[in-house]
C-alpha positions as CSV (number, residue, x, y, z in Angstrom):
1,M,42.8,57.1,-18.8
2,N,40.6,55.5,-16.2
3,K,37.8,57.9,-16.9
4,F,38.0,57.1,-20.6
5,M,37.9,53.3,-19.9
6,A,34.9,53.7,-17.5
7,E,33.0,55.7,-20.1
8,N,34.0,53.7,-23.2
9,G,35.1,50.3,-22.0
10,G,31.7,48.8,-21.6
11,F,32.3,48.0,-17.9
12,T,29.4,47.2,-15.6
13,L,28.4,49.6,-12.9
14,G,29.6,47.0,-10.4
15,M,33.2,47.4,-11.7
16,R,33.3,51.2,-11.5
17,H,34.7,51.1,-7.9
18,L,37.8,49.5,-9.4
19,F,38.4,52.6,-11.4
20,D,38.2,54.8,-8.2
21,E,40.8,52.5,-6.6
22,S,43.0,52.7,-9.7
23,N,42.7,56.4,-9.9
24,N,43.8,56.7,-6.2
25,R,46.9,54.5,-6.9
26,I,47.8,56.6,-10.0
27,L,47.4,59.9,-8.0
28,E,49.5,58.4,-5.2
29,A,52.2,57.3,-7.6
30,H,52.3,60.7,-9.2
31,T,52.4,62.5,-5.8
32,L,55.2,60.3,-4.5
33,L,57.0,60.3,-7.9
34,N,57.0,56.5,-7.8
35,I,58.5,56.0,-11.3
36,K,58.7,52.3,-10.9
37,L,54.9,52.0,-10.3
38,L,54.1,54.4,-13.1
39,R,56.2,52.4,-15.5
40,R,54.5,49.2,-14.5
41,M,51.1,50.9,-15.0
42,S,52.2,52.1,-18.4
43,D,53.5,48.6,-19.4
44,D,50.2,47.1,-18.2
45,L,48.3,49.6,-20.4
46,D,50.4,48.6,-23.4
47,Y,49.8,44.9,-22.7
48,Q,46.0,45.5,-22.4
49,I,46.0,47.4,-25.7
50,L,48.0,44.7,-27.6
51,N,46.2,41.7,-26.1
52,N,42.7,42.5,-24.7
53,I,41.2,45.7,-25.9
54,P,39.2,45.6,-29.2
55,L,40.9,47.6,-32.0
56,S,38.0,50.1,-32.2
57,L,38.4,51.0,-28.5
58,A,42.2,51.2,-28.9
59,L,41.7,53.7,-31.8
60,K,39.3,55.8,-29.7
61,L,41.9,55.7,-26.9
62,K,44.5,56.9,-29.4
63,V,42.3,59.9,-30.3
64,F,41.7,60.6,-26.6
65,F,45.4,60.6,-25.7
66,R,46.2,62.9,-28.7
67,A,43.4,65.3,-27.7
68,E,43.9,65.2,-23.9
69,R,47.6,64.6,-23.5
70,Q,49.1,65.5,-26.8
71,K,50.8,62.1,-26.8
72,D,50.6,59.0,-28.9
73,I,50.4,55.5,-27.5
74,E,52.9,53.3,-29.3
75,A,51.0,50.1,-28.4
76,V,48.0,51.3,-30.5
77,D,50.3,51.9,-33.4
78,L,51.7,48.4,-33.0
79,L,48.2,47.0,-32.8
80,Q,47.2,48.8,-36.0
81,A,50.3,47.6,-37.8
82,R,49.7,44.1,-36.7
83,T,46.2,44.2,-37.9
84,I,47.2,45.7,-41.3
85,K,49.8,42.9,-41.7
86,K,47.1,40.3,-40.9
87,I,44.8,41.8,-43.5
88,L,47.5,41.9,-46.1
89,R,48.6,38.3,-45.3
90,N,45.0,37.0,-45.4
91,S,44.1,39.2,-48.4
92,E,40.8,39.9,-46.7
93,I,39.1,42.6,-44.6
94,A,37.1,40.5,-42.1
95,N,34.7,43.1,-40.7
96,G,33.6,46.7,-40.5
97,E,36.2,47.5,-37.8
98,E,39.0,46.3,-40.0
99,Y,37.5,48.3,-42.9
100,Q,37.5,51.5,-40.8
101,L,41.1,50.8,-39.8
102,V,42.2,50.4,-43.4
103,K,40.3,53.5,-44.5
104,G,42.0,55.5,-41.7
105,Y,45.4,54.0,-42.6
106,L,45.0,54.9,-46.2
107,N,43.9,58.4,-45.4
108,E,47.0,58.8,-43.2
109,R,49.2,57.4,-45.9
110,D,47.8,59.8,-48.5
111,C,49.7,62.5,-46.7
112,K,52.9,60.4,-46.4
113,K,54.9,58.2,-48.6
114,G,54.2,54.5,-48.3
115,N,54.7,51.2,-50.0
116,A,52.7,51.7,-53.2
117,K,52.0,47.9,-53.7
118,E,50.8,47.6,-50.1
119,L,48.5,50.6,-50.4
120,E,47.0,49.5,-53.7
121,K,46.3,46.0,-52.3
122,L,44.5,47.6,-49.3
123,R,42.4,49.7,-51.7
124,V,41.5,46.6,-53.7
125,L,40.6,44.8,-50.5
126,M,38.4,47.7,-49.3
127,H,36.6,47.6,-52.7
128,K,36.0,43.9,-52.4
129,F,34.7,44.3,-48.8
130,L,32.3,47.0,-49.9
131,H,31.1,44.9,-52.9
132,F,30.6,41.9,-50.6
133,I,28.5,43.7,-48.0
134,G,26.7,45.9,-50.6
């Protein structure tokens, strides 16, 4: 996780030492089987995803965890759902990042059942967004 954030998080070289310190704490917690500390770290990751990490980075993190750990991060799914609800509520896709989220969301839903009205509204909003920027 720390390696991912160091490579993708846009952190300055001066902050890289913090990742070394964090890696040491994670390794120590794993070695000592310190479940309490590992849970706190996991909770902090969820908090950072939901409140501080840009959606585009959270989606990359989701792909990373699926590929590297064969796990999903529920906080990323919550952030996606929160953003989709905001788009539906505002009836607007505000930027390219939201457009890509909706596009991915619709592609996932093509394989699954979903609320047809919601999906159609998202398709219309995508079309409006493309028309606006085109």
